[in-house]
MARTOR-959240 format. One record per atom (N, C-alpha, C): x, y, z; residue number from 0. Coordinates in Angstrom, 1 decimal, always signed. Example, Ala and Ser with C-alpha at 12.3 -4.5 7.8 and 13.67 -1.06 7.14 Angstrom:
+13.2_-5.7_+7.8_0
+12.3_-4.5_+7.8_0
+13.2_-3.3_+7.8_0
+12.8_-2.2_+7.1_1
+13.7_-1.1_+7.1_1
+12.9_+0.0_+7.9_1
***
This chain:
-10.0_+38.4_-30.9_0
-9.0_+39.5_-31.2_0
-9.3_+40.7_-30.4_0
-10.4_+40.9_-30.0_1
-10.8_+42.2_-29.3_1
-9.9_+42.5_-28.1_1
-9.7_+41.7_-27.2_2
-8.7_+42.1_-26.1_2
-7.3_+42.4_-26.6_2
-6.8_+41.7_-27.5_3
-5.5_+41.9_-28.1_3
-5.5_+43.3_-28.8_3
-6.6_+43.5_-29.6_4
-6.7_+44.8_-30.4_4
-6.7_+46.0_-29.4_4
-7.4_+45.7_-28.2_5
-7.5_+46.8_-27.2_5
-6.1_+47.1_-26.6_5
-5.3_+46.1_-26.4_6
-4.0_+46.2_-25.8_6
-3.1_+46.9_-26.8_6
-3.2_+46.6_-28.1_7
-2.4_+47.3_-29.2_7
-2.9_+48.7_-29.3_7
-4.2_+49.0_-29.2_8
-4.8_+50.3_-29.3_8
-4.2_+51.2_-28.2_8
-3.9_+50.7_-27.1_9
-3.4_+51.5_-26.0_9
-2.0_+52.0_-26.3_9
-1.4_+51.5_-27.3_10
+0.1_+52.0_-27.6_10
+0.0_+53.3_-28.2_10
-1.2_+53.7_-28.8_11
-1.4_+55.0_-29.5_11
-1.0_+55.1_-30.8_11
-0.4_+53.9_-31.3_12
-0.1_+53.8_-32.7_12
-1.3_+53.6_-33.6_12
-1.3_+54.1_-34.8_13
-2.5_+54.1_-35.6_13
-2.6_+52.8_-36.4_13
-3.8_+52.4_-36.7_14
-4.0_+51.1_-37.5_14
-3.1_+51.1_-38.8_14
-3.0_+52.3_-39.4_15
-2.2_+52.3_-40.7_15
-0.8_+52.1_-40.4_15
-0.2_+52.5_-39.2_16
+1.1_+52.2_-38.8_16
+1.3_+50.8_-38.6_16
+0.4_+50.0_-38.0_17
+0.4_+48.6_-37.8_17
+0.5_+47.9_-39.2_17
-0.2_+48.5_-40.2_18
-0.2_+47.9_-41.5_18
+1.2_+48.1_-42.1_18
+1.9_+49.2_-41.9_19
+3.2_+49.5_-42.3_19
+4.3_+48.6_-41.6_19
+4.0_+48.4_-40.3_20
+4.9_+47.5_-39.6_20
+4.8_+46.1_-40.2_20
+3.6_+45.7_-40.5_21
+3.4_+44.3_-41.1_21
+4.2_+44.3_-42.5_21
+4.2_+45.4_-43.2_22
+4.9_+45.5_-44.5_22
+6.4_+45.3_-44.2_22
+6.9_+46.0_-43.3_23
+8.4_+45.9_-42.9_23
+8.7_+44.5_-42.5_23
+7.9_+43.8_-41.8_24
+8.1_+42.5_-41.3_24
+8.0_+41.5_-42.5_24
+7.1_+41.7_-43.4_25
+7.0_+41.0_-44.5_25
+8.3_+41.0_-45.4_25
+8.9_+42.2_-45.5_26
+10.1_+42.4_-46.3_26
+11.3_+41.5_-45.6_26
+11.3_+41.5_-44.3_27
+12.3_+40.6_-43.6_27
+12.0_+39.1_-43.9_27
+10.8_+38.8_-43.9_28
+10.4_+37.3_-44.2_28
+10.8_+37.1_-45.6_28
+10.7_+37.9_-46.5_29
+11.0_+37.7_-48.0_29
+12.5_+37.5_-48.1_29
+13.3_+38.2_-47.3_30
+14.8_+38.1_-47.3_30
+15.2_+36.8_-46.7_30
+14.5_+36.4_-45.6_31
+14.9_+35.2_-45.0_31
+14.5_+34.0_-45.9_31
+13.4_+34.0_-46.7_32
+13.1_+33.0_-47.7_32
+14.2_+33.0_-48.7_32
+14.6_+34.2_-49.2_33
+15.6_+34.2_-50.3_33
+16.9_+33.6_-49.9_33
+17.2_+33.7_-48.7_34
+18.5_+33.1_-48.2_34
+18.3_+31.7_-47.8_34
+17.2_+31.1_-47.9_35
+16.9_+29.7_-47.6_35
+16.7_+29.4_-46.1_35
+16.5_+30.5_-45.3_36
+16.3_+30.3_-43.9_36
+14.8_+30.1_-43.6_36
+14.4_+28.9_-44.0_37
+12.9_+28.6_-43.9_37
+12.3_+28.7_-42.5_37
+13.0_+28.1_-41.5_38
+12.4_+28.2_-40.2_38
+12.2_+29.6_-39.7_38
+13.2_+30.5_-39.9_39
+13.1_+31.8_-39.5_39
+12.0_+32.6_-40.3_39
+12.0_+32.2_-41.6_40
+11.1_+32.9_-42.5_40
+9.7_+32.6_-42.1_40
+9.4_+31.3_-41.7_41
+8.1_+30.9_-41.3_41
+7.6_+31.6_-40.0_41
+8.6_+31.8_-39.0_42
+8.3_+32.5_-37.8_42
+8.0_+33.9_-38.1_42
+8.8_+34.5_-38.9_43
+8.6_+36.0_-39.2_43
+7.3_+36.2_-40.0_43
+7.0_+35.2_-40.9_44
+5.8_+35.3_-41.7_44
+4.6_+35.2_-40.8_44
+4.6_+34.4_-39.7_45
+3.5_+34.3_-38.8_45
+3.3_+35.7_-38.1_45
+4.5_+36.3_-37.7_46
+4.4_+37.7_-37.1_46
+3.7_+38.6_-38.1_46
+4.1_+38.6_-39.4_47
+3.6_+39.4_-40.4_47
+2.1_+39.2_-40.5_47
+1.7_+38.0_-40.5_48
+0.2_+37.7_-40.6_48
-0.5_+38.2_-39.4_48
+0.1_+38.2_-38.2_49
-0.5_+38.7_-37.0_49
-0.8_+40.3_-37.1_49
+0.2_+41.0_-37.7_50
+0.0_+42.4_-37.9_50
-1.0_+42.7_-39.0_50
-1.2_+41.7_-39.9_51
-2.2_+41.9_-40.9_51
-3.6_+41.8_-40.3_51
-3.7_+41.0_-39.2_52
-4.9_+40.9_-38.5_52
-5.2_+42.1_-37.5_52
-4.1_+42.4_-36.8_53
-4.3_+43.4_-35.8_53
-4.6_+44.8_-36.3_53
-4.1_+45.2_-37.5_54
-4.4_+46.5_-37.9_54
-5.9_+46.8_-38.1_54
-6.7_+46.0_-38.7_55
-8.1_+46.1_-38.8_55
-8.8_+46.0_-37.5_55
-8.4_+45.1_-36.7_56
-9.0_+44.9_-35.4_56
-8.8_+46.2_-34.5_56
-7.6_+46.8_-34.6_57
-7.4_+48.0_-33.8_57
-8.3_+49.1_-34.4_57
-8.4_+49.2_-35.7_58
-9.2_+50.3_-36.4_58
-10.7_+50.1_-35.8_58
-11.1_+48.9_-35.8_59
-12.5_+48.7_-35.4_59
-12.7_+49.0_-33.8_59
-11.8_+48.7_-33.0_60
-11.9_+48.9_-31.6_60
-11.8_+50.4_-31.3_60
-11.1_+51.2_-32.0_61
-10.9_+52.7_-31.7_61
-11.9_+53.4_-32.6_61
-12.7_+52.8_-33.4_62
-13.6_+53.5_-34.3_62
-13.0_+54.3_-35.3_62
-11.9_+53.8_-35.9_63
-11.2_+54.6_-36.9_63
-11.0_+53.8_-38.2_63
-12.0_+52.8_-38.5_64
-11.9_+52.1_-39.7_64
-12.3_+53.0_-40.8_64
-11.4_+53.1_-41.8_65
-11.6_+54.1_-42.9_65
-11.4_+53.3_-44.2_65
-12.0_+53.9_-45.3_66
-11.8_+53.4_-46.6_66
-10.4_+53.4_-47.0_66
-9.7_+54.5_-46.7_67
-8.2_+54.6_-47.0_67
-7.4_+53.4_-46.4_67
-7.7_+53.3_-45.0_68
-7.1_+52.2_-44.3_68
-7.4_+50.8_-44.9_68
-8.5_+50.6_-45.4_69
-8.9_+49.3_-46.0_69
-8.1_+49.2_-47.3_69
-8.0_+50.3_-48.1_70
-7.3_+50.1_-49.3_70
-5.7_+50.0_-49.1_70
-5.2_+50.7_-48.1_71
-3.8_+50.6_-47.7_71
-3.5_+49.1_-47.3_71
-4.4_+48.5_-46.5_72
-4.2_+47.2_-46.0_72
-4.2_+46.2_-47.2_72
-5.1_+46.4_-48.2_73
-5.2_+45.5_-49.3_73
-4.0_+45.7_-50.2_73
-3.6_+46.9_-50.4_74
-2.4_+47.1_-51.3_74
-1.1_+46.5_-50.6_74
-1.0_+46.8_-49.3_75
+0.2_+46.2_-48.6_75
+0.2_+44.7_-48.6_75
-1.0_+44.1_-48.5_76
-1.1_+42.7_-48.6_76
-0.5_+42.2_-49.9_76
-0.9_+42.8_-51.0_77
-0.4_+42.4_-52.3_77
+1.1_+42.6_-52.4_77
+1.6_+43.6_-51.9_78
+3.1_+43.8_-51.9_78
+3.8_+42.7_-51.1_78
+3.3_+42.4_-49.9_79
+3.9_+41.4_-49.1_79
+3.8_+40.1_-49.8_79
+2.7_+39.7_-50.3_80
+2.6_+38.4_-51.1_80
+3.7_+38.4_-52.2_80
+3.7_+39.5_-53.0_81
+4.8_+39.5_-54.1_81
+6.2_+39.4_-53.7_81
+6.4_+40.1_-52.6_82
+7.8_+40.1_-52.1_82
+8.1_+38.7_-51.4_82
+7.2_+38.1_-50.8_83
+7.5_+36.7_-50.2_83
+7.7_+35.7_-51.3_83
+6.8_+35.7_-52.3_84
+7.1_+34.7_-53.4_84
+8.3_+35.0_-54.2_84
+8.7_+36.3_-54.4_85
+9.9_+36.7_-55.0_85
+11.1_+36.1_-54.3_85
+11.1_+36.2_-52.9_86
+12.2_+35.7_-52.0_86
+12.2_+34.1_-52.2_86
+11.1_+33.5_-52.3_87
+11.1_+32.1_-52.5_87
+11.6_+31.7_-53.9_87
+11.2_+32.4_-54.9_88
+11.7_+32.2_-56.2_88
+13.2_+32.3_-56.3_88
+13.7_+33.3_-55.7_89
+15.2_+33.5_-55.6_89
+15.9_+32.4_-54.9_89
+15.2_+31.8_-53.9_90
+15.8_+30.7_-53.1_90
+15.8_+29.4_-54.1_90
+14.6_+29.2_-54.8_91
+14.6_+28.2_-55.7_91
+15.6_+28.2_-56.8_91
+15.8_+29.4_-57.4_92
+16.8_+29.5_-58.5_92
+18.3_+29.5_-58.0_92
+18.5_+29.6_-56.7_93
+19.9_+29.5_-56.2_93
+20.1_+28.3_-55.3_93
+19.2_+27.3_-55.5_94
+19.4_+26.0_-54.8_94
+19.2_+26.1_-53.3_94
+18.7_+27.2_-52.7_95
+18.6_+27.2_-51.3_95
+17.3_+26.6_-50.7_95
+16.3_+26.4_-51.7_96
+15.1_+25.5_-51.4_96
+15.0_+24.5_-52.5_96
+14.9_+23.3_-52.2_97
+14.8_+22.3_-53.2_97
+13.6_+22.4_-54.0_97
+13.7_+22.0_-55.3_98
+12.5_+22.0_-56.2_98
+11.7_+20.8_-56.0_98
+10.5_+20.8_-56.4_99
+9.6_+19.6_-56.3_99
+8.6_+19.6_-57.5_99
+8.3_+18.5_-58.0_100
+7.2_+18.4_-59.1_100
+7.8_+18.4_-60.4_100
+7.0_+18.5_-61.3_101
+7.3_+18.5_-62.7_101
+7.7_+19.8_-63.3_101
+7.5_+20.9_-62.5_102
+7.9_+22.3_-63.0_102
+9.1_+22.8_-62.2_102
+9.9_+23.6_-62.8_103
+11.0_+24.2_-62.0_103
+10.3_+25.1_-60.9_103
+11.1_+25.2_-59.7_104
+10.6_+26.0_-58.6_104
+10.1_+27.4_-59.0_104
+11.0_+28.1_-59.8_105
+10.5_+29.5_-60.1_105
+9.2_+29.5_-60.8_105
+8.8_+28.5_-61.6_106
+7.5_+28.5_-62.2_106
+6.4_+28.4_-61.1_106
+6.7_+27.5_-60.2_107
+5.7_+27.3_-59.1_107
+5.5_+28.7_-58.4_107
+6.6_+29.4_-58.2_108
+6.5_+30.7_-57.5_108
+5.8_+31.7_-58.3_108
+6.0_+31.8_-59.6_109
+5.2_+32.8_-60.5_109
+3.7_+32.3_-60.4_109
+3.4_+31.0_-60.5_110
+2.0_+30.6_-60.4_110
+1.4_+31.0_-59.0_110
+2.2_+30.9_-58.0_111
+1.7_+31.3_-56.7_111
+1.4_+32.8_-56.7_111
+2.3_+33.6_-57.2_112
+2.0_+35.0_-57.3_112
+0.8_+35.3_-58.0_112
+0.6_+34.7_-59.2_113
-0.5_+34.9_-60.0_113
-1.8_+34.5_-59.3_113
-1.7_+33.3_-58.7_114
-2.9_+32.9_-58.0_114
-3.3_+33.8_-56.8_114
-2.3_+34.2_-56.0_115
-2.7_+35.0_-54.9_115
-3.3_+36.5_-55.3_115
-2.7_+37.0_-56.5_116
-3.3_+38.2_-56.9_116
-4.7_+38.0_-57.5_116
-4.9_+36.9_-58.2_117
-6.2_+36.7_-58.9_117
-7.3_+36.4_-57.8_117
-7.0_+35.9_-56.7_118
-8.1_+35.7_-55.7_118
-8.6_+37.0_-55.4_118
-7.7_+38.0_-55.0_119
-8.1_+39.4_-54.7_119
-8.8_+40.0_-55.7_119
-8.2_+40.0_-56.9_120
-8.7_+40.7_-58.1_120
-10.2_+40.2_-58.5_120
-10.3_+38.9_-58.5_121
-11.6_+38.3_-58.8_121
-12.7_+38.7_-57.8_121
-12.3_+38.7_-56.5_122
-13.4_+39.2_-55.5_122
-13.7_+40.6_-55.7_122
-12.7_+41.5_-56.0_123
-12.9_+42.9_-56.1_123
-13.8_+43.1_-57.4_123
-13.5_+42.4_-58.4_124
-14.3_+42.6_-59.7_124
-15.7_+42.2_-59.4_124
-15.9_+41.0_-58.8_125
-17.3_+40.5_-58.5_125
-18.1_+41.4_-57.7_125
-17.4_+42.0_-56.6_126
-18.1_+42.9_-55.6_126
-18.5_+44.2_-56.4_126
-17.5_+44.7_-57.3_127
-17.9_+45.9_-58.0_127
-19.0_+45.7_-59.1_127
-19.1_+44.4_-59.5_128
-20.2_+44.1_-60.4_128
-21.5_+43.9_-59.8_128
-21.5_+44.1_-58.5_129
-22.8_+44.0_-57.8_129
-23.1_+42.7_-57.0_129
-22.2_+41.9_-56.9_130
-22.5_+40.6_-56.1_130
-22.6_+40.8_-54.7_130
-22.3_+42.0_-54.1_131
-22.4_+42.1_-52.8_131
-21.0_+41.8_-52.1_131
-20.9_+41.9_-50.8_132
-19.7_+41.5_-50.0_132
-19.5_+40.0_-50.2_132
-18.3_+39.6_-50.6_133
-18.0_+38.2_-50.8_133
-17.0_+37.8_-49.6_133
-17.4_+36.9_-48.8_134
-16.5_+36.5_-47.7_134
-16.3_+34.9_-47.8_134
-16.3_+34.4_-49.0_135
-16.2_+33.0_-49.3_135
-15.0_+32.8_-50.3_135
-14.5_+31.6_-50.3_136
-13.5_+31.3_-51.3_136
-12.5_+30.3_-50.7_136
-11.7_+29.7_-51.6_137
-10.7_+28.7_-51.2_137
-9.3_+29.4_-51.2_137
-8.6_+29.2_-50.2_138
-7.2_+29.7_-49.9_138
-7.2_+31.2_-50.1_138
-7.9_+31.8_-49.1_139
-7.8_+33.3_-48.9_139
-6.5_+33.6_-48.4_139
-6.2_+34.9_-48.2_140
-4.8_+35.3_-47.8_140
-4.4_+34.6_-46.5_140
-5.3_+34.7_-45.5_141
-4.9_+34.1_-44.3_141
-4.5_+32.7_-44.3_141
-5.3_+31.9_-45.0_142
-5.1_+30.5_-45.2_142
-3.7_+30.3_-46.0_142
-3.5_+31.1_-47.1_143
-2.3_+31.0_-47.8_143
-1.0_+31.3_-47.0_143
-1.2_+32.3_-46.1_144
+0.0_+32.7_-45.2_144
+0.2_+31.5_-44.3_144
-0.8_+31.0_-43.7_145
-0.7_+30.0_-42.7_145
+0.0_+28.6_-43.4_145
-0.5_+28.4_-44.5_146
+0.1_+27.1_-45.2_146
+1.5_+27.3_-45.6_146
+1.8_+28.5_-46.0_147
+3.2_+28.8_-46.4_147
+4.1_+28.9_-45.1_147
+3.6_+29.5_-44.0_148
+4.4_+29.5_-42.7_148
+4.6_+28.1_-42.2_148
+3.6_+27.3_-42.2_149
+3.7_+25.9_-41.7_149
+4.7_+25.2_-42.5_149
+4.6_+25.3_-43.8_150
+5.5_+24.6_-44.7_150
+6.9_+25.0_-44.5_150
+7.1_+26.3_-44.2_151
+8.5_+26.8_-44.0_151
+9.0_+26.4_-42.6_151
+8.1_+26.4_-41.6_152
+8.5_+25.8_-40.3_152
+9.0_+24.4_-40.3_152
+8.4_+23.7_-41.2_153
+8.7_+22.2_-41.3_153
+9.9_+22.0_-42.3_153
+10.4_+23.1_-42.9_154
+11.4_+22.9_-43.9_154
+10.9_+22.4_-45.3_154
+9.6_+22.6_-45.6_155
+9.0_+22.1_-46.8_155
+8.3_+23.3_-47.6_155
+9.0_+24.4_-47.7_156
+8.4_+25.5_-48.4_156
+7.9_+25.2_-49.8_156
+8.8_+24.3_-50.4_157
+8.5_+23.9_-51.8_157
+7.1_+23.2_-52.0_157
+6.8_+22.5_-51.0_158
+5.5_+21.8_-51.1_158
+4.4_+22.7_-50.7_158
+4.6_+23.7_-49.9_159
+3.6_+24.7_-49.5_159
+3.3_+25.6_-50.7_159
+4.3_+25.9_-51.5_160
+4.1_+26.7_-52.7_160
+3.4_+26.0_-53.8_160
+3.8_+24.7_-54.0_161
+3.2_+23.9_-55.1_161
+1.8_+23.5_-54.7_161
***
């Protein structure tokens, strides 16, 4: 990522602005999911994920990684996750994405929101309790975004959520 981060750093935009650009792109992805445009939602979600990576990389390259930037990035990540799954729930409830499994699609969406929030919350609580920095786990945000984007690109968002 370093060469890409250096190229983005040359734009003069701040890492926090890249975080906010990622938020705006995430909002677009949420609306695309809501309207059942899975292919476009998947593409836009990948772009959103790229900005989630580039903001921290730019901050490190230019030596401006701050606690505020880290908190902003984490909070924006939670908002994007919530908005994406809300868009998907809307699509489930309006028949724009087919349901799958033994639960209604909106329930899968709520479980996905809960799961994505709990991964971050559990890690933060464990680190605050003195466990040290935790960089392990199953289905961290990057993996969740990738699974969801691939599912959307293939037209199977409902399986990616479930």
